[in-house]
C-alpha positions in Angstrom: 0.4 10.6 -43.5 2.0 13.8 -42.1 3.1 16.6 -44.6 7.0 15.0 -44.0 5.7 11.1 -45.0 3.4 13.1 -48.0 6.9 15.0 -49.3 8.9 12.0 -48.7 7.4 10.4 -50.9 6.9 12.7 -53.5 10.1 13.1 -53.9 11.0 8.8 -54.0 7.8 9.4 -56.8 10.1 11.9 -59.2 13.4 9.6 -58.1 11.1 6.6 -59.2 9.9 8.6 -62.5 13.2 9.8 -63.2 14.2 6.1 -63.1 11.9 5.1 -65.3 13.1 7.3 -67.9 16.5 5.2 -67.9 18.6 7.8 -65.2 21.0 6.1 -62.7 21.4 7.4 -59.3 24.1 6.6 -56.8 24.7 7.4 -53.0 28.0 8.2 -53.4 29.6 11.9 -53.7 32.1 11.9 -57.0 34.6 14.7 -56.1 34.0 16.4 -59.8 31.5 15.6 -63.1 34.4 13.5 -64.6 35.7 11.2 -62.4 31.9 10.2 -62.3 32.1 6.6 -63.3 30.8 5.4 -67.0 28.1 3.1 -66.7 26.3 5.6 -63.6 25.4 8.0 -66.9 23.3 8.7 -67.2 23.1 10.4 -63.1 20.4 11.5 -61.7 20.0 14.0 -58.1 17.4 15.2 -56.5 17.5 18.2 -53.9 15.1 19.3 -52.5 15.2 24.0 -52.7 12.2 23.9 -49.7 8.4 24.9 -49.4 6.3 27.9 -49.9 2.9 27.4 -47.5 -0.6 28.9 -48.8 -3.6 29.5 -46.7 -4.2 32.6 -44.8 -4.7 34.3 -41.7 -5.2 32.5 -38.0 -5.9 29.6 -40.8 -4.6 25.8 -41.4 -3.1 26.2 -45.2 -5.4 24.0 -47.9 -1.6 23.5 -49.8 2.0 23.3 -49.8 4.6 23.7 -52.8 7.7 22.0 -52.9 10.7 23.3 -55.1 12.6 20.6 -57.0 16.3 21.1 -58.4 16.7 17.8 -60.2 20.2 17.4 -62.1 21.6 15.4 -65.1 24.6 15.2 -65.9 25.1 13.7 -69.5 28.0 11.7 -70.4 30.2 13.6 -73.5 29.6 12.7 -77.0 30.1 14.6 -80.1 28.5 18.4 -80.0 25.5 17.7 -82.0 24.6 14.7 -80.8 24.9 16.1 -76.3 22.4 18.7 -77.8 19.7 16.1 -79.1 20.4 14.1 -75.9 20.2 16.9 -73.6 16.6 18.0 -75.5 15.5 14.0 -75.7 16.1 13.9 -71.5 14.5 17.8 -71.2 10.9 15.9 -72.2 11.4 12.7 -70.8 11.9 13.8 -67.6 8.6 16.6 -68.4 6.6 14.0 -69.4 7.6 11.6 -67.0 6.3 13.8 -63.8 3.0 14.3 -63.6 0.4 14.1 -61.6 -1.0 10.7 -62.0 2.8 9.5 -61.2 3.4 11.5 -58.5 -0.4 10.0 -56.5 1.9 6.7 -57.1 2.8 4.0 -54.4 2.4 5.2 -50.3 0.1 8.2 -52.2 -2.4 5.8 -54.4 -5.0 7.2 -51.7 -5.0 10.1 -50.2 -3.6 11.8 -54.7 -2.3 14.5 -52.3 -0.5 15.8 -55.7 -2.6 18.2 -57.2 0.1 19.6 -59.8 3.3 19.5 -62.1 4.9 22.3 -63.1 7.8 22.0 -64.8 9.9 25.7 -64.2 12.8 26.1 -65.4 15.5 24.0 -67.6 19.2 24.8 -67.5 21.9 23.4 -69.3 25.5 23.6 -68.0 28.1 22.2 -70.8 31.8 21.9 -70.4 35.1 19.7 -71.8 31.7 17.8 -73.9 30.4 16.4 -70.0 26.3 18.0 -70.0 24.6 19.1 -67.0 20.6 19.8 -66.7 19.1 21.6 -63.6 15.7 21.5 -64.1 13.6 23.3 -61.6 10.5 21.4 -61.1 7.8 22.9 -58.7 4.7 20.2 -56.6 1.3 21.5 -55.5 -0.1 19.2 -52.5 -2.8 18.9 -50.7 -2.1 18.8 -46.6 -3.6 15.6 -45.5 
């Protein structure tokens, strides 16, 4: 596998893990969160933030650290129910993004992923709706 194939498989596995937690994904774009159909919520989005390449001078790197932003848009709810849903979703996703799960599918034979770190979760509340923004770092070995 090439590095591109590995990072693409990691991204696919992140999406698969999120779908297993009940998140929906759409290939459509929406003008605003309020225009998202209720049936599409909670809506997950994955953004690739780039990579850092390890290694020393003149040597091929032995690993890469890929950064992702995972955005989850939650439906409007009564404030205390929304807080509990934010907390449940945060810990559900944190528990789902494991090294073993990210090494599944196309990566099941090479087991490239060696570390997954959910670095931070930010919450943005507006008009009863909520965005969870989770920054995740995934370390994988060079193929």
